[in-house]
C-alpha positions as CSV (number, residue, x, y, z in Angstrom):
1,M,74.0,57.4,60.3
2,R,74.8,58.1,56.6
3,G,78.5,57.7,57.1
4,V,78.1,54.0,57.9
5,P,76.9,52.8,54.4
6,I,79.3,55.1,52.6
7,N,82.3,53.7,54.6
8,E,81.1,50.1,54.1
9,G,80.8,50.7,50.3
10,V,84.3,52.2,50.1
11,R,85.9,49.5,52.2
12,H,84.4,46.8,50.1
13,S,85.7,48.4,46.9
14,S,89.1,48.2,45.3
15,S,89.1,51.4,43.2
16,P,91.9,53.9,43.8
17,L,89.4,56.7,43.2
18,I,86.2,57.3,45.2
19,T,83.0,59.2,44.5
20,V,79.5,59.1,46.0
21,L,76.2,59.6,44.1
22,D,73.0,59.8,46.1
23,D,70.0,58.0,44.6
24,D,68.1,61.3,43.9
25,D,71.0,63.3,42.3
26,T,72.5,63.1,38.8
27,W,75.7,63.6,36.8
28,E,76.3,64.9,33.3
29,P,77.2,62.0,31.0
30,D,80.9,63.1,30.8
31,F,81.2,63.7,34.6
32,L,83.5,60.7,35.4
33,D,85.7,61.1,32.3
34,T,86.2,64.8,32.8
35,M,86.9,64.6,36.5
36,I,89.3,61.7,36.2
37,R,91.2,63.4,33.4
38,G,91.4,66.6,35.5
39,L,92.7,64.8,38.6
40,D,95.3,62.9,36.4
41,A,96.5,66.3,35.1
42,A,96.8,67.7,38.6
43,P,100.0,67.6,40.8
44,A,100.5,64.1,42.3
45,D,100.0,65.4,45.9
46,V,96.5,66.8,45.1
47,G,93.9,64.6,46.9
48,G,90.8,65.2,44.8
49,I,88.8,67.2,42.3
50,V,85.4,68.9,42.5
51,C,83.1,70.6,40.0
52,Q,80.2,73.0,40.0
53,T,76.6,72.0,40.5
54,Q,73.2,73.0,39.3
55,I,70.1,73.0,41.5
56,I,67.0,71.4,40.0
57,E,63.8,72.1,41.9
58,E,61.1,69.6,41.1
59,S,57.7,68.4,42.3
60,S,57.2,65.3,44.3
61,V,57.3,61.8,42.9
62,E,53.5,61.6,43.1
63,E,53.3,64.7,40.9
64,G,55.8,63.3,38.4
65,L,59.0,65.0,39.5
66,N,58.3,67.9,37.1
67,V,61.1,70.5,36.9
68,Q,59.9,73.8,38.4
69,R,63.2,75.9,38.0
70,T,66.9,75.4,37.8
71,Y,69.8,77.6,38.9
72,P,73.5,77.3,39.6
73,L,74.5,76.4,43.2
74,N,78.1,77.5,43.1
75,D,79.0,79.0,39.8
76,D,81.6,81.1,41.7
77,L,83.5,77.9,42.6
78,Q,87.0,78.4,41.1
79,N,89.1,77.0,43.9
80,V,88.6,75.4,47.3
81,T,90.2,76.6,50.5
82,L,89.8,75.3,54.1
83,A,88.7,78.9,55.1
84,R,85.8,78.8,52.6
85,V,84.6,75.3,53.4
86,A,84.7,76.3,57.1
87,V,82.1,78.9,56.4
88,V,79.9,76.9,54.0
89,N,80.2,73.4,52.4
90,A,81.1,74.8,49.0
91,F,80.5,71.6,46.9
92,C,78.2,68.6,46.9
93,I,79.2,65.1,47.8
94,H,78.4,63.8,44.3
95,A,80.6,66.6,42.7
96,F,83.7,65.2,44.4
97,V,86.1,62.6,43.2
98,Y,89.1,61.8,45.5
99,R,91.9,59.4,46.1
100,R,91.2,56.4,48.3
101,E,94.5,57.0,50.1
102,V,93.2,60.2,51.6
103,F,89.9,58.5,52.7
104,D,92.1,55.9,54.5
105,A,94.4,58.5,56.0
106,I,91.5,60.6,57.6
107,G,89.4,57.6,58.6
108,G,86.5,58.0,56.2
109,Y,83.2,59.6,57.1
110,S,82.0,60.1,60.6
111,E,79.7,57.4,61.8
112,A,78.5,59.5,64.7
113,L,76.8,62.2,62.6
114,P,73.2,61.8,61.4
115,V,73.6,64.8,59.1
116,L,76.5,67.0,57.7
117,E,78.8,64.0,57.5
118,D,80.0,65.2,54.1
119,W,80.9,68.7,55.5
120,D,82.8,67.1,58.4
121,F,84.6,64.8,55.9
122,N,85.5,67.7,53.6
123,L,86.9,69.8,56.4
124,R,89.2,66.9,57.5
125,F,90.1,66.2,53.9
126,L,91.3,69.8,53.4
127,C,93.4,69.6,56.5
128,H,95.2,66.7,54.8
129,S,95.2,67.6,51.1
130,D,94.4,70.2,48.4
131,L,91.7,70.0,45.7
132,V,91.5,71.1,42.1
133,V,88.3,72.5,40.5
134,I,86.7,71.9,37.2
135,P,84.8,75.2,36.8
136,R,81.9,73.6,34.9
137,I,78.5,72.3,36.0
138,L,78.8,68.6,35.7
139,T,76.4,67.6,38.5
140,H,72.8,68.2,39.5
141,Y,71.3,68.5,43.0
142,H,67.6,67.7,42.9
143,L,65.5,69.5,45.5
144,R,61.8,69.1,46.3
145,P,61.0,72.3,48.3
146,A,57.4,71.5,48.7
147,V,58.1,68.2,50.4
148,K,58.8,68.8,54.0
149,S,58.8,65.2,55.4
150,G,59.0,61.6,54.5
151,H,61.5,59.7,52.4
152,E,61.2,62.2,49.5
153,A,62.1,65.2,51.5
154,N,65.6,66.7,51.3
155,S,67.4,66.6,54.6
156,Q,68.0,70.4,54.6
157,N,64.2,70.8,54.6
158,A,63.1,67.9,56.7
159,E,65.9,68.0,59.2
160,F,66.7,71.7,59.5
161,D,66.9,71.8,63.3
162,L,69.1,68.7,63.3
163,H,71.4,70.4,60.8
164,K,71.8,73.5,63.0
165,F,72.5,71.4,66.1
166,Y,75.2,69.2,64.4
167,E,76.6,72.3,62.7
168,S,77.4,73.7,66.2
169,R,78.6,70.3,67.4
170,I,81.2,70.1,64.5
171,I,82.3,73.7,65.1
172,N,82.7,73.2,68.8
173,A,84.5,69.9,68.4
174,A,87.0,71.5,66.0
175,M,87.6,74.4,68.4
176,R,88.2,72.1,71.3
177,D,90.7,69.8,69.4
178,A,94.1,71.0,70.4
179,S,95.7,68.4,68.0
180,N,94.5,70.4,65.0
181,P,94.6,74.1,65.9
182,V,94.4,75.2,62.2
183,L,90.9,73.7,61.8
184,G,89.8,75.1,65.1
185,Q,90.9,78.6,64.1
186,A,89.3,78.3,60.7
187,M,86.0,77.2,62.3
188,A,86.1,80.0,64.9
189,S,86.7,82.6,62.2
190,A,84.0,81.0,60.0
191,A,81.4,81.1,62.9
192,H,82.1,84.7,63.4
193,T,81.8,85.4,59.7
194,R,78.4,83.7,59.6
195,W,77.2,85.7,62.5
196,L,78.3,88.9,60.9
197,E,76.6,87.9,57.6
198,R,73.3,87.2,59.4
199,R,73.5,90.6,61.2
200,I,74.3,92.5,58.0
201,H,71.4,90.7,56.2
202,S,69.1,91.6,59.1
203,V,70.1,95.3,58.9
204,E,69.8,95.3,55.1
205,S,66.3,93.9,55.4
206,K,65.3,96.5,57.9
207,L,66.7,99.3,55.8
208,K,64.9,98.0,52.7
209,S,61.6,97.9,54.7
210,A,62.2,101.5,55.9
211,A,63.0,102.7,52.4
212,D,59.9,101.1,51.0
213,K,57.8,102.8,53.7
214,I,59.5,106.2,53.1
215,G,58.8,105.8,49.4
216,K,55.1,105.2,50.0
217,I,55.0,108.2,52.3
218,D,56.7,110.4,49.7
219,S,54.4,109.1,47.0
220,R,51.3,109.9,49.2
221,T,52.7,113.3,50.1
222,K,53.1,114.1,46.4
223,E,49.6,113.0,45.7
224,L,48.2,115.3,48.4
225,K,50.3,118.2,47.2
226,D,49.1,117.6,43.6
227,R,45.4,117.8,44.7
228,R,45.8,121.3,46.1
């Protein structure tokens, strides 16, 4: 469970600010300085600060970790709301600096989740406190799309089915929790939004396919008419 080593690390530290950097992700050189300055400038009751992230797709370690393409993950991230994070985890764990007091107040990361512990933590965090945003790419999320298993594989590729199961478990648990109806309502609304988005995407794909076929028929019809 990923929450166990994170919690152990935090509890054995003394810093008033916390951040987590996975071994295969990276920061810009000025990440810590920029984030801490931004949090210092925020209202005292703001619990943390996040920034934007760039995806770096690369080859395997065996192939030299060669960069294949880069693109922004969340360049539309200007603010963070519970409603948005209920739909999708809007920022990466290593793009987040937060106050230790909030970690203590919400009980740290779940030690019962093998995946999505950061999403669960972020949801509970936002039920407790607000975040500010640095609208700059200061972090990099390294992906290896071709690696589907083993220690090099990203969890979203190697553990897709596990992600979907625990996504539903987090949603259901929030909706059942009568002590926090706000989160339950947010998760219910978000689940419906995701379902609608999938349906819309499916319809759009079918319409595009139909339009392509009609275009080919029109083109063939025109060719036949021109031959007459």
